[in-house]
C-alpha positions as a printed NumPy array, in Angstrom:
array([[-140.191,   34.143, -219.983],
       [-139.121,   33.245, -223.526],
       [-141.746,   35.607, -224.887],
       [-140.313,   38.47 , -222.842],
       [-136.777,   37.776, -224.143],
       [-138.034,   37.667, -227.744],
       [-139.895,   40.953, -227.242],
       [-136.816,   42.624, -225.711],
       [-134.61 ,   41.403, -228.566],
       [-137.109,   42.67 , -231.138],
       [-137.272,   46.025, -229.401],
       [-133.475,   46.337, -229.402],
       [-133.257,   45.387, -233.083],
       [-135.951,   47.895, -234.031],
       [-134.168,   50.649, -232.113],
       [-130.838,   49.867, -233.775],
       [-132.448,   49.715, -237.221],
       [-134.176,   53.062, -236.8  ],
       [-131.039,   54.659, -235.422],
       [-129.062,   53.31 , -238.35 ],
       [-131.469,   54.863, -240.833],
       [-130.995,   58.283, -239.267],
       [-127.241,   57.886, -239.323],
       [-127.181,   56.894, -242.99 ],
       [-129.511,   59.768, -243.86 ],
       [-127.132,   62.214, -242.164],
       [-124.157,   60.695, -243.964],
       [-125.993,   61.021, -247.274],
       [-126.676,   64.703, -246.626],
       [-123.016,   65.305, -245.75 ],
       [-121.839,   63.597, -248.932],
       [-124.359,   65.617, -250.957],
       [-123.067,   68.894, -249.484],
       [-119.496,   67.873, -250.269],
       [-120.504,   67.048, -253.849],
       [-122.192,   70.427, -254.213],
       [-119.049,   72.226, -253.018],
       [-116.89 ,   70.272, -255.461],
       [-119.261,   71.155, -258.31 ],
       [-119.154,   74.836, -257.328],
       [-115.334,   74.84 , -257.315],
       [-115.219,   73.046, -260.675],
       [-117.637,   75.539, -262.252],
       [-115.515,   78.553, -261.229]])
């Protein structure tokens, strides 16, 4: 029984960690796009 609980907890943590990576990657892309727009406005 303890093994099953440990496995379930590990599975939940892995899912959260992988989901977090995707979220941070998306945030990074959004910030990059914003930076590009600011650079374009500054150049003109």
